[in-house]
C-alpha angles and dihedrals in degrees: 000000000000117000119228122188121183133198129172091267107028144030119212118202123186109194112209093234097051125070094206125065125235119224117220118193123205117229097267092052093044091050091049092048092051096041090238132123121257089239090057090055090048091053091045090055089055094048098036092237099118135069118299114268143188133220114221108244114263094010144075093238113127119206133184122210109231092227090054091052090050091049092049091051091046090052088060095055111127134171095210137024088233093063116108117251 
């Protein structure tokens, strides 16, 4: 049986077939981590410009996997402001 632990800022899910846990951040924690507003993340979900996200089944709770946030930030790495996005 998978183990799910919840805090105000994060959801931790340990799938039975994976030895390592995945950290899921709720919107306020993800916004804080990124230094962005929650409304920016909401707009980015509508436009597809932000990190990938999940909606917890049967609820309206949005979560962001930490590895997806890290990948999204890494995809924006540039050496110069003149580089194309």
